[in-house]
C-alpha positions in Angstrom: 87.2 113.5 109.7 90.2 111.1 109.4 88.9 109.2 112.5 85.6 108.7 111.0 87.2 107.7 107.9 89.2 104.9 109.7 86.4 103.7 111.5 84.3 103.4 108.3 87.1 101.4 106.8 87.5 99.2 109.9 83.6 98.3 109.9 83.3 97.7 106.3 86.6 96.4 105.2 85.4 93.0 104.4 82.5 94.7 102.2 85.1 96.6 100.6 87.3 93.8 99.8 84.5 91.7 98.5 83.3 94.3 96.2 86.7 95.1 95.3 87.4 91.4 94.3 84.2 90.7 92.3 84.7 94.3 90.7 88.3 93.8 89.5 87.4 90.6 87.9 84.3 92.1 86.1 86.5 95.0 85.0 89.1 92.5 83.7 86.3 90.9 81.7 85.5 93.9 79.9 88.9 94.9 78.9 90.2 92.7 76.0 93.5 94.2 76.0 94.5 92.7 79.1 92.9 89.3 78.5 96.6 87.9 77.6 97.9 88.8 80.6 95.3 86.5 82.3 97.6 83.4 83.0 100.2 85.8 84.6 97.8 87.6 86.9 96.0 84.3 87.9 99.6 82.8 88.7 100.2 85.9 91.0 97.0 85.5 92.8 97.5 81.9 93.4 101.1 82.3 94.8 100.2 85.3 96.8 97.2 83.8 98.8 99.6 81.0 100.2 101.8 83.7 101.4 99.2 85.8 103.1 97.6 83.0 104.8 101.0 81.9 106.0 101.6 85.3 107.5 98.4 85.6 109.0 98.7 82.3 110.8 102.2 83.1 111.9 101.1 86.4 113.1 98.2 84.5 115.2 100.9 82.0 116.7 103.1 84.8 117.7 100.2 86.3 119.9 99.5 82.7 121.4 101.6 80.9 124.0 102.1 77.6 123.4 100.5 76.5 126.8 97.6 78.2 125.6 96.6 75.5 123.0 94.4 73.4 125.0 91.7 70.7 124.1 88.2 72.0 124.8 84.8 70.0 125.0 83.5 72.1 121.9 86.4 71.0 120.0 85.0 67.2 120.0 81.6 68.3 119.5 82.5 70.5 116.2 84.6 67.5 115.1 81.9 65.1 115.6 79.4 67.3 113.6 81.7 68.1 110.8 83.0 64.6 110.3 79.6 62.5 111.1 77.5 64.9 108.4 80.2 64.5 106.0 80.4 60.7 106.2 76.6 60.4 106.3 76.5 62.4 102.8 79.2 60.4 101.5 77.8 57.1 102.4 74.3 58.0 101.0 76.1 58.8 97.6 77.9 55.5 97.7 75.1 53.6 98.5 73.0 55.1 95.7 75.8 54.0 93.5 75.3 50.6 94.4 71.4 50.6 94.6 68.6 50.7 92.0 65.7 52.1 94.2 63.7 55.3 93.7 65.7 57.0 96.5 69.1 56.2 95.0 68.0 57.5 91.4 66.9 60.8 93.0 70.4 61.1 95.0 72.2 60.4 91.9 70.2 63.0 89.9 71.2 65.5 92.5 74.6 64.2 93.4 76.2 67.6 92.6 74.3 69.0 95.5 75.1 66.2 97.8 78.8 66.7 97.1 78.3 70.5 97.6 77.1 70.0 101.0 79.9 67.4 101.6 82.7 70.1 100.5 80.8 72.7 102.9 80.8 70.5 106.0 84.2 68.9 105.8 86.2 72.2 104.6 88.5 73.1 107.5 88.4 76.1 109.4 89.8 79.3 107.8 93.5 80.4 108.6 91.9 83.8 109.1 89.4 82.5 111.6 91.6 83.4 114.7 91.7 87.0 113.5 87.8 87.4 113.4 87.6 85.7 116.4 89.9 88.1 118.2 88.1 91.0 116.7 84.9 89.6 118.1 86.3 89.4 121.6 86.9 85.5 121.4 89.9 83.2 122.4 92.3 83.1 119.6 94.3 80.2 121.1 91.0 77.9 121.2 90.3 78.6 117.3 93.9 77.8 116.4 93.8 74.7 118.1 90.4 73.5 116.5 92.1 74.6 113.1 94.8 72.1 113.7 92.6 69.4 114.8 90.3 69.8 112.0 93.0 70.0 109.3 94.4 66.6 110.4 91.0 65.1 110.3 90.2 66.4 106.8 93.6 64.8 105.7 92.3 61.3 106.7 88.6 61.6 106.2 88.8 63.0 102.5 91.3 60.4 101.4 89.3 57.5 102.8 86.1 58.5 101.0 87.5 59.5 97.7 88.2 56.1 96.2 84.7 55.0 97.1 83.1 58.1 95.7 85.3 58.0 92.4 86.5 54.4 92.0 87.6 54.8 88.5 89.7 57.8 89.4 92.7 55.9 90.2 93.4 58.0 93.4 94.5 55.7 96.4 94.3 56.8 100.1 97.9 57.3 100.4 98.1 59.5 97.3 95.2 61.7 98.3 96.6 61.9 101.9 99.9 62.9 100.6 98.4 65.6 98.4 96.4 67.2 101.2 99.2 66.8 103.7 101.5 68.8 101.0 98.7 71.5 101.0 98.3 71.6 105.0 101.9 71.2 106.2 103.2 74.8 104.6 99.9 76.8 105.5 99.3 75.2 109.0 102.3 73.4 110.5 105.0 75.6 109.1 103.6 79.0 110.5 103.4 77.4 113.9 106.9 76.0 114.1 108.2 79.4 112.6 106.3 81.4 115.3 107.7 79.3 118.1 111.3 79.4 116.8 110.9 83.1 116.2 109.6 83.4 120.2 112.9 81.7 121.5 115.6 82.7 119.1 114.5 86.3 118.1 112.2 87.5 121.3 112.2 91.1 120.3 110.9 90.6 116.6 108.6 88.2 118.1 107.2 91.0 120.6 107.1 93.4 117.7 105.0 91.2 115.5 102.7 90.2 118.6 102.1 94.1 119.1 100.8 94.6 115.4 97.2 93.7 116.6 95.4 94.9 113.4 98.2 93.7 110.8 96.6 90.2 110.4 93.0 91.5 109.6 94.3 94.0 106.8 96.3 91.0 105.5 93.0 89.1 105.5 91.1 91.6 104.0 93.6 91.6 100.9 93.4 87.8 100.9 89.7 88.1 100.8 90.0 90.3 97.6 91.9 87.8 96.2 89.7 84.9 97.2 86.4 86.7 95.9 88.1 87.6 92.5 89.1 83.9 91.9 85.8 82.9 93.2 83.8 85.2 90.9 86.1 83.7 88.0 85.0 80.1 89.0 81.5 81.0 89.1 81.3 82.9 85.9 83.2 80.1 84.0 81.5 77.2 85.4 80.0 75.0 82.8 76.8 73.9 84.9 73.4 75.4 84.1 71.7 78.1 86.0 69.6 75.7 87.8 72.3 73.9 89.2 74.3 77.0 90.0 71.3 78.2 92.0 71.0 75.0 93.9 74.9 75.0 94.6 74.2 78.6 96.0 71.4 77.8 97.9 72.9 74.4 99.3 76.1 76.4 100.6 74.1 79.0 102.2 72.0 76.5 104.0 75.4 74.8 105.2 76.8 78.2 106.2 73.8 79.0 108.3 73.6 75.6 109.9 77.4 75.5 110.9 77.4 78.9 112.3 74.2 78.2 114.4 75.2 74.7 115.5 78.7 76.2 116.5 77.1 78.6 119.0 74.9 75.7 120.3 78.1 73.5 120.8 80.2 76.3 122.8 77.3 77.6 124.7 77.9 75.1 127.6 81.8 76.1 128.0 81.2 79.8 127.3 82.8 79.7 124.0 79.9 80.6 121.8 82.1 83.1 119.6 84.9 80.7 119.1 82.9 77.6 118.5 80.6 79.4 116.0 83.7 80.9 114.1 85.6 77.5 113.8 82.7 75.6 112.3 81.3 78.5 110.3 84.3 80.1 108.7 85.8 77.9 106.0 89.4 77.8 104.3 87.5 78.3 100.9 90.7 78.5 98.9 91.5 74.7 100.3 88.0 73.8 99.7 87.9 74.9 96.1 91.2 73.0 95.7 89.7 69.8 97.2 86.5 70.3 94.9 88.6 70.3 91.7 91.2 68.0 92.6 89.2 65.1 94.1 85.4 65.7 93.3 83.5 66.9 90.4 85.1 70.2 89.4 81.6 72.0 89.7 81.7 71.4 93.2 84.6 73.9 93.7 82.1 76.5 92.7 80.5 75.9 96.1 83.5 77.3 98.0 83.2 80.6 95.8 79.6 81.0 97.2 80.5 80.0 100.6 83.4 82.6 100.6 80.4 85.2 100.0 78.3 83.9 102.7 80.4 83.5 105.6 82.0 86.8 104.9 78.7 88.6 104.8 77.9 87.0 108.2 81.3 88.1 109.8 80.9 91.7 108.3 77.5 91.8 110.1 79.1 90.4 113.5 82.2 92.9 113.2 79.6 95.8 112.6 77.3 94.9 115.5 80.2 94.6 117.8 81.8 98.0 116.7 78.5 99.7 116.9 
């Protein structure tokens, strides 16, 4: 009985996390007595998420030898797809801002949807992607390497385009670059350096961490609960109309399907379909939401909330198929 219950938890952990996150916020909304604690609870969630992401990536780096981090051909293909599609969408909007054609007017009327697609495409790979990839039987090192590559690419691509998309915002390349780098370093570079330092200075502790295969998965499940909670909050309190909200949901779903599917194609030649698909399709939506309300129209951040739902539904299905 206990074994069946544990198997049920492993198979449906992501669904449980998603339902728990959404349900917790909906319950909070119905209890007026705890609304005054809202700012404190939000601060706790925002401060806990980076800690969980740091620990997940730290554990992943402990399980990976530094020499395993190598470039693969699918890294270049995935990077080209993310950056080129993002730039194409950006320049379509920039062109529309300086043109007076019917096509330009149509793009500007639907600018929020174009920016939704931009965010979904350029959003970097999730920190937890290596965890899911390992659970699906893929090579965690390949995904971690791509996570580093795409984060560095985002640190350049987004600051280059933001001043052109929002010329009145007063955001320069170096200001945007430094803000993104300040987010990337503690959640990506620091776990890597810490794990490698522990490998050489505390080998016994390193081996103990590396042996905890399922720990990062359970940390991710808890992080997912918090992410869904914050996403539910963003969706409910968004100021856009129901039509715009539905449009954002549809565009984010289309981007999710597109990236998982294309990732399988780019990784097929090198036998890395799982790795390439996960690296392209699974996003760091917490980082994406932050980019949305920091650099673009704040309504775009809602796309990160929807994308969280879509890519975790896909991964739940993948993990269930592998377990059964």
